N, C-alpha and C positions, 0 to 999 in steps of 0.2 A: 950542308946539302951536297950530294955527289954531283959530279959533272953530268952523269946520265940523267939524273932527276932534274937538273937545271935546264936541260934542253926542252923548251916549251913549244918550239916549232919543229915538228918532225920533218924529215926530208920530203916525204910525200906532200905534206902541207906546203912546204917551201916551193915546190914545183907549181902548185896551184896559185900561190901568192905571186910568183913571177909571171905566170901567164896572165893573170888579171891585171897586173901592173903594166905590162907591155901593151895590152889592148887598151887599157884606160888612158895611158899617157899619149899614145898615138892619136886617139880620138880627141883628147884634150888639146893637143898641139894643133890639130886641124880646126876645131870648132871654138876653142876657148872655154869649153865647159864639158860636161858629160863624163868626166873621169869616174865619178861615183856610179853613174848609171851603167857604165860599161864594166868597170872592174868588179863592182859588188855582185853582179850576176855570177861571176866566176868565184869570187872569194867566199860567197855564202855556202859553197860546197864543203868548206872545211872550218869556217868561222861562224860564230853566233852573230846575230844582228847587233848586239851590244859591242862586239869587237870590231865589226865592220864599220859602224858609224864613225868612230875616231879615225880609222884609216882613210875612210872616204872623204874626210874633210882636211886632215893634216897633209896628205899627199898633194892634192891640188893647191892647197895653201902654199906649200913650198914651191910648186911649179909656177904659181903666179908671181912669187918673189923673183923667180928666175926670168920669166918671159914678159911680165908686164912692162918693165923698162923698155923693151923693144917696140912696144906699140903705144907708149904713153901719149903720143900726139893724137891718137885716135880716141882717147877717153874724154867724153864730154861731161864735165861735172854738173852742168846745168840740167842735163837729161838724167844723170845718175842719181842725184840726191833723193827724188821721190821713192825710187826703188830701195835705197838705203834706209830711208825713214821707215818704210813698211817692214823691211827685214829686221830692223832693230826690235820691233814688237813681236814679230813672228817667231824668230829663232828660240827665245826662251820658252815660249809656249810649246813649240815642237819638242824640245828636249824634255820638258816635263811630261809630255804626252807619250813619249816613246815607250815607256814601260807600262802604259795603261791601255793602249789600243790593241785590238785584234790585228796582228801583223798581216795575217793572210788576207783578211777583208780589205785592209788598207792597200796592200799591193795590188789586189784585183781591181779596185776602183781606180787607182792611178794608172795601171796598165791599160784598162779599157779606154780611158780618156786619151792617153798618149797614142794608142793604136788607131783609134777612130779619127783623131785629128790629123795625124801624119799621113794615113791612107788617103783621106779627103784632099789634103794639100798636095800630095804627090800626084794625084789624078788630075790636077789643074795645071795648065801651063804657067799661070801667074796668079798669086793670091791678091785679093783686093787690099788696097791700102786704106787704113782708117784715117779719116780727116776729123780730128777732134779739136775743140777749142782749147787754148792753153790750160785753163783751169781744170777742165774736164780731163784732159790728158794727164795732167799731174796727179789728179785724184785716182784715176784708173791705174797709173803706174805705181802709186803707193799701195793700192790694193793688191796688185800682182806681186809686188815686193813682199808684202805681208804673207801671202799664201806661199810664195817661194821660201821665205824664212821658216815657216812652219814645216814645210817639206824637208828643208835642210836640217832642222833640228831632229826630225823623225828618222830620216833615211839618208842624209847627206845629198839630197837632190834639189838644192836651192835654186839652181839656174835653169831647170827644165821648163817650168811654166814661163818664166821670163823670156826664154829663148823663142818660144812660140809667139808670145805677145809682141816682142820687139820686132819680129819679122813682119807682123801685121802693121806696124807703125810706119813702114816704108823708108826707114833710114838706110843710108848706104852701107855696103858690106863692112868697111873699116869701122864705122860708128857702131854697128851691131856687135862686131867682135869686141871692140873696146868696152862697150857697156856690159856685155855678158861676162867678160873676164874680170872687170873691176868690181861688178856686183858680186860675182862668185867669190872673189878674194875677200871682200868685206864680210859676207855671210859666213864663209868658212872660218875666218878669224874669230868672229863672234861666237860661232858654234863651238869652236875649240875651248874658248874661255868659259862659256856656260857649261859645256859638257864636263870639263875638268872640275868645275865648282860643284856640280850636282852629282856626278857619277864617278869621275876619275878614270885613269888609264891603268889597266892591269899589265903585268910583266909580259904576258903573251903579246899584247898589242904593241908594247915598246919594242920587243924583239922583231915583230913583223915589220915595223916601220924601218928598222935598220936594214932589212932586206929590200924593202920596196923603194925607198927614196932615191938611191943612186940610179936604179933602173928607170924610174919615172922621169927623172931629169933628162936623161938621154933620149927617151922616147918622145917627150914633149917637144924637144928641139927638132927631131926628125919630122914630127907632125906639123910644126910651125912652118918648116920649109915647104911642105906640101900645100899648106893653106895659101901661101903666097902665089901659088900657081892656079888657084881657083878663080873663076869669074864670079860675079855677083850671084847669078842664078845657080852656078855650080855650088857656091857656098850654101845657099838656101836649101838646095836639094840634099847636100851632104848632111846638114843639120837635121832635116826631116828623116833621112834614112837612119841616122844615129838614134833619134828619138823613137822611131818605129822598132828598131832592133832592141832598144832598151825596154820598150813596152812589152815586147814578146818575152824578153828575159824575165821581167817582173812577173808576168802572167804565169810562166813556168814555175817560178819560185813560190808563187802564192799557193800552188797545189801541194807543196811539200810541208 
């Protein structure tokens, strides 16, 4: 194979990959999630959904390996395990469904939910906090983790629904960030394992990862520095704006 034929990521596509990676990694550093929600809106201009999903889970997986040790004291395993249990069941189902669902209809449905909720929440000075009995709370957390896992397997969006749910639980900002990031890490690792087993990575995806990963690490560290400057309410509103912009991006993609 010639050198020209071997180049599977043309220069124009590389520029789009870099732009998506910079945006996604900064958002990830601030919020602890939403790399895929942000980057995939840009990446899908040049990549197919089957190529975007592995990028959208491998990049934040590596970022979690870099940044999770910095916030390890904020990770509550007692609160985390119900989400993990649900995700363990949801991710394989999502990966199996990714080739069988109408991608446009799925994006439209997810986008409508994200936009409606984030607009409602941003219009209120403070969201109500759910007061649940321990057993009820764990069951609900497991269900949210399951749906998050399905969305992770389908589109690399495992932490989006949990981010909204965790905000309603009323936990402090560091606990929310620790839960979101550790849940995302587990779901991303599981998605990679299942995706490789069922689908596999093409050479174009591997080449794209070589471009994206170094940029993503630097961007996430910059975003983490910004996160430390946010108040609790500032963090909540930042997450909601991220979800709103991601929902609009998904809606625009659904029409293509």
